[in-house]
N, C-alpha and C positions, 0 to 999 in steps of 0.2 A: 552385600558385597556387589551385587549387580548394579544397584543404584549408585554406589560410590564410583564404580568403573564408568558408568554413563556420565556422571558429573565430571570425572577426570577427562574423559574423551572430549566432552563439550568444551571444557576449559582449554585443552590443548589446541582444539580446532580454532577457537576464538582468538587465542594467542598467536596463531599462525606459526607455530614452531616448525622449523625445517627438520628433516630427518635424512638419514642415509649417507651415502658417500658424497662428501663435499670437499672442496679445496679451501684451505685456510692458510693464514700467514703464521705458520708454526704450529706445533702440536698442542700448545696451551698447558695450563696448570703448572706443575712444578717442572715439567719438561718444556721449557720455553726459553727465549732469548738465544744468545749465541752458544754453540757447543763449546765445552771446555777443551782446550788444546791438548792437555795431557791425556784426558780420557779418549779423545779422538784418536790419539796415537795408539792407545790400547785396542780400540775397536779395529782400526786399520791393520794392526799387527795380527789380530785374530782372523780377519778376513784373508789376509795374505797367506798365513800359515795354512788355512783351510784350502786355499787354492793350490798349494804346493804339496798336498797329500799325494801319495803315489797312486798311479793308475786310475781306475774308475772311482776311487775314493775322493779324488780331487773335486773340490766344490767351486763352481763358477760363482763369481761375485753376485750375479743375478739370482742365485739359488739360495741366498741367505739374507736375512734382515736381522739387525741387532740394535737394541737400545740399551745403553748402560747408564744407570742413574746412581750417583753417589749421595747417600743420605747420612753420611757420617756427621755432618752438620745440618740438621733438618731445616734451619732457617736460611741456609745458603746452599741449596742442592746444586750439584754439578751434573752435567749429562753430555752424552755424545751418542751418535748413531751412525749406522750404515743402512741406507734404504729404510730408515725408520718411519717415513711417511707413506710407504707403499702399502695399499690395501691387499691383504693376503688372506686366503681361506684359513681360518684359525683352528679348525677341528674343535676339540673340546675346550680350548682356552676360552671360548665365548661364554662358557658356564660361569666364569668369574664375573662377567658383566651381568648375567642373570641373577647371581647371588647378591651383588650390590643393589640392583634394582629391587629385589625382593625385600631387602632390609629397609630401603628407602620407603617403599610402599607401606611396610609394616609400621615404620616410625610415624608416617603421616596418617595412618588410619585408613588407607585406601583399600587394604585387604585385611582380613581377619587372620590372626595367628591360630594355629591348631597343631596338635601332635603330628598330623599327616603332613602338613607343610614343613614342619621342622625335620621330619624323617626324610622328605624328598630333598630338601636343601643339603642335608648331610650326605645322602647317597649321591647326589649330583656332584659334590666336590670331593668327598673322601674316596668314593669308588668310581667316580666319573660315569655314573649311570645315565644312559640316554633316556630311559623310560622315566626316571625321576625328573630329568630336565624337561621332558614333555609336560609333566604335571605342573612344574613351577612356571613355565611359560604360559600355560593355559590360565593359571591363577593370575599372573601379572597382567594379562591382556584381555581376559574375558572371552577368549576364543578357544575352539576345540578343533581337532582334526575330524574328518568325516567325509561323507559323500560329496560329490561335486555340487557346486552352487550356480545359480544363474549369474550372468555378468554383473548385474547391479549388487546382488548379495555378496558376490566375491569381492567387489571393490570395498564394500562396507566392512567385510571380514578382514581384508588386508589392511584397511585403515586402523582398525582396532589392534591388529597384530603389531603395528608400528609404535605402540606406546613406549617400548623400551628405547627405540631409536630416538623418539622425540625427547625423552628425558635426558639422554646423554648429549644430544644436540644442544639442549638448553644450557648445558654446562660447558659448552665450547668444544666438545669432542668432535673431531673431523676424521674422515676417511674410514668410517666404520659402518657396518650394517649388522644389526642384531635382531633379526626377526624370524629366524628359521630354527626348526627343531633339528637336532643331530639324529641321524638314523644309522642303525646297523642294517636293517632291511627297510625298503620303502624309499621315498614317501608314496602315498596314494591319495586319490580323491582331491579334495580342495587344496591340500598341500602341493600336489603336483600342478594343479591348475594355477596356483599363485606363482610357482616357479616359472611357468611358461608365460604368464601374463605380465609380470612385473619385474623390473630391474631394481637392484641387483638380484641375480638369481641364487646367490649363495650368501651365507654369512661372510663378513669381511672384518678384519681388524688390522691395525698397524701396530708395529712394536712400540712406537711412541705412545699411542693411546693406551696400550696395555700396560706399559711401564708407569704411565701417569696414574692409572687406576690402582695398581698394586702399591705404588708409592703413597697414595692417599689412604689406603688401608693401613700401611705400615706406620704412618704418622697420625693415625686416628682421625683423619679428616673426611673419610668416606662415610657419609651419614652421621653417626655419632661415635665417640670414642668407645662406648660400651658395645655398640654393634660391631665396630671394627674388631674388638676383642673376641666377639662371637665368631666372626669370619676367620680370624686368625686361628682359632681352635680347630676349625675344619680344614684349613690349609696347611697345618703343621705336618711335616714329613721327618722321617728319621734317615739322615744320609748314610748312617752306618747299618741300616737294616739289611738282613739277608735278602739278596735279590730274588724276585719271583716274577713269573710271567705277568705282563700287563699291569705292573704296578707303575707308580708315577715317579720313581727314582731311578730304576734301572734303565740306563741309556739316556739319561737326561742330565740336568745341571748337577744333581746330587753326586754323580760319578766323578765330577771334577773338583769337589770341595775338599779343603784340608780337614784334618782331624779337628774336632771340637767346634766345627761350624754348625750353626742352627739354620734350619731351612723351612720356609713356607712357600708353597708353589701350587701351580695348576698347569699340568701338562696336557698336550693334545697330540694325537698321532692318527694317521690313516695309512693307506698303502702308498701314498705319495708325499706325505708331510710328517715331520717330527718337530714339534715345538715345545718350548717351556717358558713359563713366566715365573720367575723365582725372586723371592725376597730372602737375602742371606745376611746373617749376622756372623762376622768372623771373630775368632778369639781375641784379636788385637783391638776390637772395638769398632771396626769399620762396618758400615751397613750399606749393602748394595742391592739394587734392583737390576736383575738381568732378564731381558726378554730376547729370546733367540728363536726365530722361525726359520726352518729349512725346508726346501722342496727338492724332490728328486733323490733323496738319500734316506728315505724312511727306515729301511732295514738296518742301517748302520748305527749300532748302539755306542760306538766310540766317538762319534762326531761331536755331539753336544758337550760331553765331558772335556774333550780337547779344547773346544772353543772357550768353555768356562775357565779352564786352567790358564789359557792365554789372556783372557780378560782380567782375571784376578791376580795374575802373577806379577813379579817385580816390574 
């Protein structure tokens, strides 16, 4: 595995692939071209209604980013967004990008499959385990956390850690940074060193890029169709499940779905953020990708369901 990672790293360096936050002409992939006028009206309505909520629940337009993607006709996707190209700290939504990268690496033989890797990917997505994510990112990049490093060693370590960024940059993803581990406590040592030494200092995603990735999973285009099915199994949620603390449905998109809807999602939340990336199949046959990032309203479990109802309503 080490030899394979070294070969990958050398190939990426020779190829000169860029990484990190970059400006581009549109979000790329299936979320490209001009936004759909009808969908833009839905997005604008949702933002307006959120801004008119009473008292401290009112959401300023700059506190929310939304990308809405209609995949009812997969060969002719439609999309619209509000601040969809703005890089935002994604919390645990970044784990979706690590999941896709892991399947890409496995498909290409860059890393070896094992029961432990499968267990970690499952826990990373189903339970949103940070510790499992640490393991997956270590496997993807050939890096580990640990004591401080010398400046030269830190630069080499950081270069290796950017393998996931280089992969997504090669596919045209812009405005994202996926090279940090999510923490409940910490970070320490070389992780802290890298945060202080290199920009960006945090993971960043846009709702456009996140909607594109979930859309590619939904249409079987992320890696292979079979691997998309494996990812789909981990992302499946029950919108009708009994709410419980810290699940990925209570206070998220699931709360705004009609009866009979099917849901696959990856949520993320901190003391300041509440996000969700959702693929929704409605009983009438429509298929939607909804990505909603909010800041400053993390404790409010009614906000994302309300935005969802507005986006999917008549």
